[in-house]
C-alpha positions, 0 to 999 in steps of 0.5 A: 505466562513467564514472569516478565516485564508486562509493559511490553504487552501494553497497547502503546508498546505493541503499536508504537511506530516511534523512531521508524523511517518509512517510504510511501510510494504514491504518497501524495494523494488518496490512500497513500496520503492517508497512510503517510499521515497515519505514520507521521501522527504515530511517530514515524519519519516519512518519505513520500514519493510521487511522479508529479513533483509539484503535487509531491512537494505540496503534499510533503509541505502539508504533512510536515505539520504532523512530523518529519516528512520529505517529498521526493519526486520519482517515477518508479517505472523509470529505472534511473529515477528509481535508482535516484530515489534509492540513493536519496533514501540511503543518504538521508536515512543512513540507519536504514528503512524500516518500512516500505509501502509499495502503494503507487499504482495505475488503473485502466478500464475499457471494453475487451475489444477496445483494451489496448496492449499498451495499457495492459503492459503499463499496468503490469509494469507499474503494479507488479514489476516496479514493486519488485524492482523497488523492493529489490533495490531497497533490500540493503536499506531494509536489512540495515533497519531490521533487528531481531526484535523488530523486522523491517516491513514491506507492505504492498497495496493490492486490491480486493479486485485481485481477490474477485472479478470487479463488476460495480464500475461497469467497465472491465479492468482486465489488467488492474485485476490481473496485476493485483492478483499477481502482486498478491502472489509476489507478496507471498514469494517475497515473504518466503525469500526475505523472512529469513533476512529479517524482513516481513512482506505482507499485502493489504487488499483495499476495497473502495476508499476516497481517492483520485482513482475512485472519484469517477466510480464513487461519483456515479455508482456509490450506492451500488458500491455501498450495497455490494459491501456487507458493511454498507460503506466505503473505507475511511482513513481510520480503517487503512491506518489501523491495519497499517499500524498493526502491520508496521508495529511490534503487534504485527511482527510475526505476520508474514506473507499475508494478504489482508482484505480491507473491504468490509467483506465486499470480496465475499459478497456475491450474487446478482444485483439489480444493476448488473442486469442494466 
């Protein structure tokens, strides 16, 4: 190894988020709230965005005890609201945006014969099209924050359901699975496009975590979900913040175009379960 200042190899240096500015969409609840708190606790300045103005304001006020957190009510499906969000980021973060976490998403479950076209269209728009639109619209802010030593980061929150066909919740989620698989591939496409511009693009594919989206299935099928996971549990805030800190810090600066499962191996756990015969 070359003779150099080895302090750059310390854990503190490799995983530091100090001085970075981040935006977390869907940051007022669930995994988004966990990630926002993790970023703040590790020195980042954080914007959270959510469709619900009151919930966004309440979450930002709660998170403020951990650091500088600003809530912005915005529906990223709406082009004008997305443009307003981008304008506010530009005005309040003139140094640029170091981290964009595309977390906002929707789900819909229904039998095949009852699955509405409107639901399919909504999920593809929310989980794929709006992610692309926001990333495109924040390109200049991301470029401004990027340096040769530290690229800007785009992290898309996909799902293990984009890696496998989900069955535990008993109700088919056709559009959700398809949209998350599409998001994973969009991640790879953007990584090739933006990597040369000093912006890495990666995706995390979580399994089950406590959230508003998973409340019903965890209340009704938690044991089945735990049985389906080789590690026998659901995810914790430490699990999501750990992989996030890696991807956002110097430690993950050379990772680009990866889709990282965060599900305890559930996407690999196949085979017949007793409850599948019900």
